[in-house]
C-alpha angles and dihedrals in degrees: 000000000000092000090051091051092052091047091051091049091049091049092048091049091052092048092048091050092050092048092049090049090054093046095049092040092218102113088137110030125194091258100055126037122179121233116182106306102340138061122246122199112237097199121025093189091072096062117052115234100238128117120242093223125216120296126199126211110242104227108192130170093275093053092048091048092049095048092045092049092047095049095041094047092045091052090048090050091051091049094048091046091053092047092048091052090051092049091048091050089051088050092053095048098041122106098195120087094215092050090047092052093046094048093045092052090047091051091050092049092048091048089055090049089050091054093049091048091052089049091052090048088056091049089051090050091052091049089052093048093049092047090069092052107102 
């Protein structure tokens, strides 16, 4: 499911890029001209000849906390979501009223935990984003 989603997003991005290229009519601008499988620069004076150098990400405590919280909460949300789906399926296929009530309450509780875990994943993401603000 996740692989399919990424593939669909990649395909939509490619289609949007191709459509924009057709609308703007600049598929081959004056700066870049394609030649076989590589790009050749048409005018070297436009781009200065200096290297960008290597840059390192500055991982501080806040960044590590944000990434850890995001990943941990997202994994917990996935786990709770899976467990809630299983409990709800057991609720649907149960014949006993007491089992149905127990499984439905369990599914509700796990759904709430899933929502809270997603909320904490968002908080972790915001912590990560703001950690790069200098």
